[in-house]
C-alpha positions as CSV (number, residue, x, y, z in Angstrom):
1,X,-0.1,0.1,0.3
2,X,1.5,3.3,-1.2
3,X,2.2,6.1,1.8
4,X,-0.7,8.3,0.3
5,X,-3.2,8.0,-2.6
6,X,-1.7,9.4,-6.3
7,X,-5.2,10.6,-6.8
8,X,-8.0,12.1,-4.5
9,X,-9.9,8.9,-4.5
10,X,-7.1,6.5,-4.7
11,X,-6.7,4.5,-1.1
12,X,-3.2,5.0,0.7
13,X,-1.9,4.3,4.0
14,X,-2.8,7.7,5.1
15,X,-6.2,7.3,3.9
16,X,-6.5,4.3,5.3
17,X,-5.6,5.5,8.7
18,X,-7.7,8.9,8.4
19,X,-10.8,6.2,8.0
20,X,-9.8,4.3,11.1
21,X,-8.8,7.3,13.0
22,X,-11.9,9.6,11.7
23,X,-9.4,12.3,11.3
24,X,-7.9,14.4,8.6
25,X,-5.7,16.6,10.5
26,X,-2.4,15.3,8.9
27,X,-3.7,16.0,5.2
28,X,-3.2,19.8,5.1
29,X,0.5,19.8,6.3
30,X,1.3,16.9,4.0
31,X,0.2,19.0,1.0
32,X,1.8,21.8,2.2
33,X,4.8,19.9,2.4
34,X,4.6,18.7,-1.1
35,X,4.1,22.2,-2.8
36,X,7.3,23.3,-0.7
37,X,9.2,20.4,-2.0
38,X,8.3,20.9,-5.7
39,X,9.4,24.5,-5.3
40,X,12.6,24.0,-3.7
41,X,13.0,21.1,-6.7
42,X,12.0,24.0,-9.7
43,X,14.4,26.1,-7.8
44,X,17.0,23.8,-7.6
45,X,16.5,22.5,-11.2
46,X,16.8,26.6,-12.2
47,X,19.9,27.0,-10.1
48,X,21.5,23.5,-11.7
49,X,20.8,24.7,-15.1
50,X,22.3,28.2,-14.3
51,X,25.3,26.4,-13.0
52,X,26.2,24.3,-16.1
53,X,25.6,27.6,-18.2
54,X,28.2,29.6,-16.4
55,X,30.3,26.7,-16.2
56,X,30.4,26.7,-20.4
57,X,30.5,30.0,-20.3
58,X,33.7,29.7,-18.0
59,X,35.3,26.8,-20.1
60,X,35.1,28.8,-23.3
61,X,36.8,31.9,-21.7
62,X,39.4,29.7,-20.4
63,X,40.5,28.3,-23.6
64,X,40.8,32.2,-24.8
65,X,42.8,32.7,-21.9
66,X,45.2,29.9,-22.5
67,X,45.8,31.0,-26.4
68,X,46.2,34.8,-25.0
69,X,48.8,33.4,-22.7
70,X,50.4,31.1,-25.1
71,X,50.7,34.3,-27.3
72,X,52.3,36.4,-24.6
73,X,55.1,33.9,-23.7
74,X,55.8,33.0,-27.5
75,X,56.1,36.9,-27.9
76,X,58.1,37.3,-24.4
77,X,60.5,34.6,-25.7
78,X,60.9,36.5,-29.2
79,X,61.8,39.5,-27.5
80,X,64.3,38.1,-25.3
81,X,66.0,36.2,-28.2
82,X,65.8,39.6,-30.1
83,X,67.7,41.3,-27.7
84,X,70.3,38.8,-27.1
85,X,70.8,38.8,-30.5
86,X,71.3,42.8,-30.5
87,X,73.8,42.1,-27.1
88,X,76.1,40.0,-29.2
89,X,76.1,41.9,-32.6
90,X,77.4,45.0,-30.5
């Protein structure tokens, strides 16, 4: 027997106990908690999607950064070799 009926007329353990006890005081808090869970699940999904998008953007920028660093290192090495060449030519 499921803990709670999936539809209004389905019988789960909660509905069975409500019939035995004659009270439905637990139904409202459970519905409220289910709504909070759904809201938080949506928030989590949106946050995860945002994080994935940001991670992709960071990876793209990181590749461009690595290209720029390689260019700067090559340029620095070239200028150092040119200075050595000029120094030796004197």
